[in-house]
C-alpha positions in Angstrom: 114.9 132.2 44.3 114.4 135.9 43.9 118.0 137.5 45.1 117.1 140.9 46.8 120.1 143.3 46.2 120.6 146.3 47.7 119.8 149.1 45.5 123.8 150.7 46.1 125.1 147.4 45.3 123.3 147.3 41.8 124.4 150.8 40.8 127.7 151.0 41.7 128.9 153.5 39.5 130.6 156.8 42.0 127.6 159.3 40.9 125.2 157.0 41.4 126.8 155.3 44.6 127.0 158.8 46.0 123.2 159.6 45.3 122.0 156.5 47.0 123.3 156.8 50.3 120.7 159.3 51.3 118.0 156.0 50.3 115.7 154.7 52.5 117.1 151.6 54.8 114.0 149.5 53.2 114.3 150.6 49.7 115.3 147.6 47.5 115.6 146.3 43.8 115.1 142.7 42.6 117.0 141.2 40.3 114.6 138.0 39.1 113.9 135.9 35.8 113.5 132.3 34.5 115.6 130.4 32.1 113.2 127.4 29.9 114.0 125.2 27.3 112.8 121.9 26.0 112.5 119.4 23.2 108.8 119.4 21.7 107.7 117.0 19.2 104.8 117.8 17.3 102.9 116.1 14.2 101.4 117.5 11.1 103.2 120.7 10.5 101.6 121.9 7.1 104.5 122.9 4.6 104.0 123.9 1.0 106.3 122.8 -1.4 107.9 124.8 -4.3 105.5 123.2 -6.5 102.3 124.4 -4.6 101.6 121.1 -3.4 100.4 121.0 0.4 101.7 118.0 3.0 102.2 117.5 6.8 105.2 116.2 8.5 106.8 115.9 12.0 108.9 118.2 13.4 111.3 117.9 16.4 112.6 121.1 18.1 113.9 123.0 20.6 111.2 125.3 22.2 112.2 128.0 25.1 109.8 129.7 27.3 107.8 126.8 27.8 106.5 126.1 31.2 107.0 129.9 31.8 108.1 132.4 29.5 112.1 132.7 29.8 112.7 136.4 30.8 114.6 138.2 33.0 113.9 142.1 35.1 114.1 144.1 38.0 111.7 145.3 40.1 111.8 147.8 42.8 110.4 149.6 45.6 111.1 152.7 47.9 109.4 153.1 51.3 108.4 156.7 51.6 106.8 156.2 55.1 102.9 155.8 56.3 102.5 153.1 54.4 103.1 154.6 50.8 106.1 153.4 48.4 106.8 154.0 44.8 107.3 151.1 43.1 108.6 149.8 39.2 109.2 147.1 37.1 111.2 146.4 33.9 111.0 142.9 32.1 112.0 141.6 28.9 111.1 138.4 27.6 114.1 136.4 25.1 114.0 133.2 23.0 116.3 130.6 25.3 117.4 128.9 21.5 119.1 132.0 20.0 119.6 134.4 23.1 117.5 136.8 20.7 114.6 139.1 22.1 110.9 138.3 21.7 110.1 141.2 20.0 112.9 143.3 17.9 113.7 146.8 19.0 111.9 146.7 22.5 114.0 145.9 25.5 111.3 145.7 27.9 109.1 144.0 26.1 107.1 142.5 28.7 106.7 145.2 31.3 107.9 148.5 32.0 105.9 150.5 34.6 106.4 152.9 37.6 104.0 153.8 40.2 102.9 154.3 44.0 101.5 151.4 46.2 99.6 152.4 49.0 98.9 149.7 51.9 95.6 150.9 52.5 94.0 151.2 48.8 95.9 150.2 45.9 98.5 150.5 43.3 98.4 153.2 40.6 101.0 152.7 37.7 102.1 154.3 34.3 103.8 152.3 31.5 103.7 148.8 29.4 101.7 146.8 31.7 99.3 143.5 31.7 95.8 144.3 31.7 93.8 143.9 34.6 91.4 141.5 32.8 94.4 139.3 32.1 95.4 139.5 35.2 92.3 138.5 37.2 90.8 135.4 34.8 94.5 134.3 33.6 95.3 132.5 36.9 92.4 130.0 36.1 93.8 129.0 32.8 96.1 125.6 32.7 98.5 127.4 30.4 99.6 129.7 33.1 100.4 127.0 35.8 101.3 123.6 34.2 100.2 123.3 30.6 103.3 125.3 28.9 102.2 128.2 26.5 101.4 125.6 24.1 98.3 124.6 25.9 96.5 128.1 26.2 93.7 128.5 24.3 93.0 128.7 20.3 96.2 131.3 19.5 95.9 132.9 22.8 92.8 135.1 21.4 91.3 135.8 24.7 94.2 137.1 26.2 94.4 135.1 29.1 97.9 133.9 28.4 98.8 137.8 28.0 100.3 137.4 24.7 100.3 141.1 24.1 100.5 143.9 26.6 98.9 147.6 27.2 101.2 150.0 26.0 101.2 153.9 27.3 98.9 152.5 30.0 97.1 154.0 33.4 96.3 151.2 35.7 95.1 150.7 39.4 95.0 147.8 41.3 93.2 147.7 44.7 94.5 146.4 48.2 92.3 143.5 49.3 88.9 144.2 51.1 88.0 141.4 53.2 88.8 139.1 50.0 87.7 141.6 47.4 89.8 143.3 44.7 89.3 144.9 41.8 91.6 146.9 39.1 91.3 148.6 36.0 93.3 149.4 33.4 93.5 152.7 30.3 95.8 152.4 27.7 96.4 155.7 25.4 96.0 155.6 22.0 99.2 157.8 21.9 98.3 158.5 18.0 98.2 162.3 17.0 95.3 163.3 15.3 93.1 159.8 16.3 92.9 159.4 19.6 90.7 156.1 19.8 93.0 154.6 17.2 95.1 152.4 19.4 93.0 153.0 22.6 92.0 150.3 25.1 91.1 149.4 28.5 89.7 146.9 30.9 88.1 146.1 33.9 87.9 143.2 36.8 87.2 141.8 39.9 87.5 139.4 42.1 86.4 137.7 45.6 88.5 134.9 47.6 87.6 133.1 50.6 89.5 130.1 51.5 89.5 127.3 49.4 87.5 129.7 46.6 87.7 132.2 44.0 86.1 133.6 41.9 86.6 136.5 38.8 85.2 138.3 36.1 86.5 141.1 33.8 86.1 142.7 30.4 88.5 144.2 28.0 88.9 146.1 24.9 91.9 147.6 22.6 91.6 149.2 19.1 94.0 147.7 16.3 95.1 145.1 18.6 98.0 144.2 15.7 99.6 147.5 15.8 99.0 148.8 19.1 100.0 145.7 21.1 101.2 143.0 19.1 104.4 144.5 17.1 102.4 145.3 13.8 102.5 143.5 10.4 106.7 143.1 10.6 107.1 142.2 14.3 104.2 140.2 14.9 104.4 138.5 18.2 101.2 136.7 18.7 100.6 132.9 19.1 99.3 132.7 15.8 101.5 131.0 13.1 102.7 132.8 10.2 104.7 130.8 9.0 102.4 129.5 6.0 100.6 132.8 5.4 98.1 131.5 3.0 96.5 129.0 5.6 97.6 129.9 9.1 95.3 131.9 11.0 97.8 134.9 12.2 95.4 137.4 10.2 92.6 137.1 12.5 94.0 139.6 15.1 94.7 142.1 12.3 91.5 143.8 13.5 90.0 147.1 14.0 89.2 145.8 17.5 89.3 143.1 20.1 86.3 142.8 22.8 86.9 140.0 25.2 84.7 139.5 28.7 85.1 136.0 30.8 84.2 134.5 34.0 86.2 131.8 36.0 86.7 130.4 39.7 88.4 127.9 41.3 88.0 125.5 44.6 90.6 123.5 46.4 89.2 120.0 47.4 91.9 118.5 49.6 95.2 118.0 47.3 93.4 118.9 44.1 92.4 122.2 42.4 89.7 122.2 40.1 89.4 125.6 37.9 86.8 126.8 35.4 86.8 129.6 33.1 84.6 131.0 30.5 85.5 133.7 27.5 83.6 135.4 24.7 86.0 137.3 22.3 84.6 139.2 19.1 87.4 140.5 16.5 85.8 143.5 14.6 86.5 143.5 11.4 89.2 141.1 10.7 91.7 141.3 7.5 91.8 137.3 7.7 88.0 137.6 6.4 89.4 140.4 3.4 88.4 139.7 0.1 88.2 142.1 -3.3 84.0 142.8 -2.1 84.8 143.4 1.7 87.5 144.6 3.8 87.0 142.1 6.3 84.6 140.4 8.7 83.6 139.9 12.8 84.5 136.4 14.2 83.7 135.5 17.8 85.2 133.1 19.8 83.4 131.3 22.8 86.1 129.2 25.0 85.7 127.3 27.9 88.4 125.5 29.8 87.8 123.0 32.6 91.5 122.4 34.4 92.4 120.3 37.4 95.8 120.0 39.3 96.6 117.4 41.7 99.4 117.3 44.2 100.4 113.7 44.5 103.4 114.7 47.1 105.6 117.9 47.9 107.6 117.4 44.6 105.3 115.8 42.0 102.1 118.0 40.7 100.4 116.3 37.7 97.7 118.3 35.8 94.4 117.6 33.5 92.6 120.3 31.2 89.9 119.8 28.6 89.5 123.1 26.1 86.9 123.5 24.0 87.0 126.4 21.4 84.1 127.5 19.1 84.8 130.1 16.5 81.8 131.8 14.1 82.5 134.3 11.9 79.5 137.3 11.3 76.8 135.2 9.1 78.8 132.0 8.7 79.1 129.0 10.2 81.5 127.9 13.7 84.5 125.8 13.4 85.2 124.0 16.8 88.4 123.2 18.2 88.6 120.4 21.2 92.3 120.7 23.1 93.2 118.1 26.2 96.0 119.4 27.9 97.8 116.3 30.2 101.2 117.3 32.3 103.5 116.3 35.4 105.6 118.5 37.0 108.6 117.5 39.0 110.5 119.9 41.8 113.9 119.5 41.9 114.4 122.1 44.4 112.8 125.7 45.0 114.0 127.1 42.1 114.4 124.3 39.6 111.6 122.1 38.0 111.7 119.2 35.2 108.2 119.1 33.3 106.5 116.6 30.5 103.4 117.8 28.6 101.3 116.1 26.2 98.7 118.2 24.3 96.6 117.0 21.5 94.0 119.1 19.4 90.9 118.1 17.2 89.1 120.5 14.5 85.4 120.0 13.2 82.6 122.3 11.9 83.0 124.6 8.8 86.6 124.9 9.3 87.9 128.0 9.6 91.5 127.7 8.1 92.1 127.8 4.0 93.8 125.1 1.8 96.7 127.0 0.4 96.2 125.2 -3.0 92.4 125.5 -3.4 91.4 128.3 -1.5 88.4 126.3 0.1 87.6 126.8 4.0 89.5 123.6 5.8 89.8 122.5 9.0 93.2 122.8 9.9 94.2 122.4 13.8 96.6 124.3 15.4 98.4 124.3 18.5 98.9 127.7 20.0 102.5 128.7 18.7 103.1 125.8 16.5 102.7 125.8 12.9 99.2 125.1 11.7 98.3 121.3 11.1 97.9 120.2 7.4 94.6 118.2 8.8 91.9 118.5 11.5 94.2 117.0 14.3 97.4 117.7 15.8 99.7 116.4 18.6 102.4 117.7 20.7 104.8 116.0 23.7 107.4 118.1 25.2 109.8 118.1 27.9 112.2 120.4 29.7 113.7 122.1 32.4 112.8 125.2 34.2 114.9 127.2 36.6 114.1 130.4 38.5 116.7 132.8 39.7 
């Protein structure tokens, strides 16, 4: 439960305190956050020995930010009158196991923006922000509700789990007009001499009417690795870079990412059924770089069917199937089938226990690279884990999440 703190209490120094005496009575700052941790068992994590041989092994590890990213932040408003408000958000994500920041050198790596909200029209904001495409479509993905971040689409390559945010961005999100909402985000490149080097934008719209919800959107970002994912030295994407010769981390080192998608959900009694489809294209991906070419384009078609059933007010059960198809330009496709199963038990309004099982199977041409031979290989990889040594991988986790 978020605690509403008066701004004069939060900023209690004498100088700031004096300045706050003139603040509007309805102005406030909210301190909020989530702390999440659990134990993860996974199979077939690939290991390269000192002699160059490759094998797989089970792993048991502590994971943080599983069900929901561990984070803390501030959000606030100042009532300017006439339905107009100043609003802001500052949010940091951290690793529960070590206390370290997710992205070194970036204090507010999730959000850092300020803007104006008008009850009649919407919100206009400026800073580091989630893009509109991910905002509108991410609500249908099981990984954003109950399946943990490990249950996201392959490497979160379509960004529905918001693996990256847009820097230097201007964003507008409309008010609700009889069930219709829309939004747009524009990220300035910010690089002298090359305005388009890290430029991006997103557009999305949604319609909500009773038990039915529908959304569609489009997003593009130039040079996503440097523009949003921390660069080669601070990479924060979902693809593992632990085994550089075999994993998929260089896929997002591309000239541009372009994605579009559509989704919807319907409530049927105690059940909610959601579907979402995305098409993502990584242009000139360095993953395919060779002596003869700088890279190749690769496209991902991803579909998810997600069902949530409220057994009791405290118990929630979930099941989802995700189909991922990856196809490099001029090549054959590789398919990743993924099944998410989970249960969530609320101990209170703030605290919940969860258990999730995720299984993935790869088939087709093989998008992985065998580090010992250099040949194409079918390597499964559950998001945020080291890739498998085979075409299968299983992860089982249980943990606790509390909000404040």
